[in-house]
C-alpha positions, 0 to 999 in steps of 0.5 A: 179224062174221060170222069165228067164235071158238073155245071151244077151251081148248088147255090143257084135260085134255080137249083134251090126251086127245082130242089124245093119241088122235088121234095115236095113231089117226093112228100106226095110219093112218101104219104101214099107209100105209108098208106100201103105200109098202113095196110088195112088200118090200125084196127085190122093190125092190132087184130091181126097182132092179137092173134099173134101174128106178124104184119107182112112186112116185119115177115119180110124183115126177119127173112132177109139178111140183117142189114142187107137192103130190101128193094120193095116192088110196085108199092104203088099198086092200085092207086087210084082204084077202088082198092087199098094202095099196094094191093094187098101184096108186098113184092121185092127183091131181097137177099136170104142166106146170101141168096138174091131171092124175089119175095112175095108176101099177102097183106092178111090186114087187108081184107084177109088177103084176099086178091084182087085184080090189081093183086094179081097183076102186081103177083104176075110182075113179081113172078115175071121178075123171078123168071127172067132174072133167075131169082128163087121165089119165097112166098109168104102165104096168108090169103083167103083166095080171089076177093069175090066180089071181084071174081070176074077179073082174077079167076080166069086171069088168075090161073097164069100164077099157078102156071108160073110156078110150074114153070119157075120150078122146071127152069129150075129155079126154086120156089119156097112158099111159107104159109102162116094162115089161110091158103083158101081155093085158088090160094091152096096152089100156091104152096101145092106148087112150090118145090118147098112148103113149111107151115105153122102149126095150129094157124096154116090152114090149107084146103081147096074148100073150107068146111062150109063149101065142103058140106054144100058140096058133099054133106060132110061135117069136117073142122079146119084142122083135120080138113087142112091143118098144118099138122095134117099136111106135115104127117098125112097128106105130105104136102108140108115139108116142113112144120114150124111151131111159130111164125119165127120158127117158119121163117128160120125153116125157109132160110134154112130151106134157102141156104140148101138150095145151093143156088148160083148165079148164071151171070157174070160177077162185077168186073172191077170194084165199086167205087162211088161218084166224085159228086154228091147224090143230094144234089140230084134233087135240083137237076130236073127242072120244075118246068120240063120244058126247060132242057137239062144236061142228063150228064148231071145224072150219069155223074152222080150215078155211075162209078167214079162218075167216069164215062166213055161218051159214045159219039159226042158230036153227033145226034146230040140230043142223045148221050150215049156211053159207057160205065160202070155202075156197083162195078157192073158194065153198063151202056147208057142212053139218055135224053139230053134235049127232049126231041130225038132227030133222024141222027140221033135214032141211028146212033142209038141202033148202033150203040144198041148193036154194040152192047149186044156185041159186048154183053153189057146192060143198057140203061136208059134215062128218059126225058124225051118229047118224042121223034121230031116231026114236020115236012123237013125231017119227015122228007129227012127219014125221021119215021124210018131211022125212028123205027131203027131205033125202036127195032134194036130195042125190040130186039136186044137181047141184054137186060135193059133198065130204064128210069124215067127223069122227066117227059117220056112221051109218044114213040120215043118212049118206045125207042127208049124202052118203055114198059111195053119193050120189056125192060127187066125194071123200069122205076120213075122219078117223082118229077116224069110224065108219061103219055102220048105227047104233052098235055097242051100239045094233045088239047090243041091237036084235038081242038084243030081237027074239031075246029076244021070238022066244023069248017068242013061241014060249014058249021060255026065252031064254038070257041068258048066251049073249044077253050073249055074242052081243052082245059078239059083235055089237059087235066085230064091228060095231065093227071094221067101222066103223073107217076102216081098214076103210071105207077098205080096201073104197073106202068113202073116197078116203083117211084123212087127218091133221085138220091136212091137211084144208084142203090137202086140200079145196084141192086137191079143189075145185080140182079139181073146177073142172076140169069146168063148176060148175053147179047143178040148175035144179029137178029134185030130184024130188016134195018130201012136205011 
């Protein structure tokens, strides 16, 4: 039998404590997400509605098929910055007329939907996902262009938004723009470079320069409607392919446009029926210890995520700090790599490299479940080749061509973060649990290293060492690293695609696996570079 058992005792004191801690973290994340959902706040939302307009998320809700999920991406973008949480834009994956699409919606209640540096990064990440997975892109446009106060960080890199639209179109990936209000300056190029454009009569305004700019540049007097109104673009310039009477009609036309795309996935569908796990996802709340130094068995997570809790483990007795094996998730085959005891030794690295090669031979996507302190250090391990073996694993991850999905469950430190396919290694999707942490190393270790180096420098110069100042420095560094390793901080900088409730892990991964099969799923046939054996 390959069905996983479970050692979790849901009645234990430890499980209860872990659960309470996780629920507290979830509430913190939900509170910040609520700030993003609130957009510009009650005042500006009420003003927006008074003009007969729908909020961004309601537009998305009416666009997607009824009773289908919408996987919001990067909802905490810009957290901790000077800009509003959410970055004045909503992005995510939704099903429209049976077709999985990447949806980008400006939130005009936040500074008129103007783009700040985090808006740009979030939109570019959405485009990246659409291109990699061949998802049609639907832009729900209402934006005043760049936030002029931050133009120095938006203008130059912002051209990539329009570049991406043309590259998507050139790759045969449809792009649809629905214009609800202003699309001025750079924002005018979103409909200008989309395959299909729908505008709302009397509301949509698309022009490179509005009446004040035209007056300053040319001396010409003009009004919004004649300069860039929807009726003009539908009957005059030809920019609009469809003229909608109101927002509801615009969204109806957008759905019809998608239905007429006849878009088909390039990858295979599920290879088997979806079978629920044998264990309750609710139990995932108590899996991760409150102290990440305490190990936990990732099989308890796998058993509550994969189909039928069925898992064929690969090399179970070799390199036991890394669990590897084959499973299905919502009917899709996956290869799983999950950290068991934190540290990656040479055996674990070699095992991972072989497993990744096998997944590429089988054209099987890989799922990485992070809880690692990194590769083992010390004289014995350096002499045993940990550098070359760690490099072998990172080489395999870097050159693997099957889709990668990553979930940070606990710690994800050092080069172990890289070997487990961190953000820099371009996983198709990367999510964090509220319990996750990612940094170059743990806060205490990093502060301790700095202390040792400072003490050694003082001794080398023959100077007395100030232990009191050292203690203050260590405390300050620990606090800073701790704050900068937490999910809110990481998600705010788009180092993940969102912080998810552990109970939603199976659903989120199922949506992602379906999305990645929008593109061909083909592994590398060689081409891994030189492995130092």
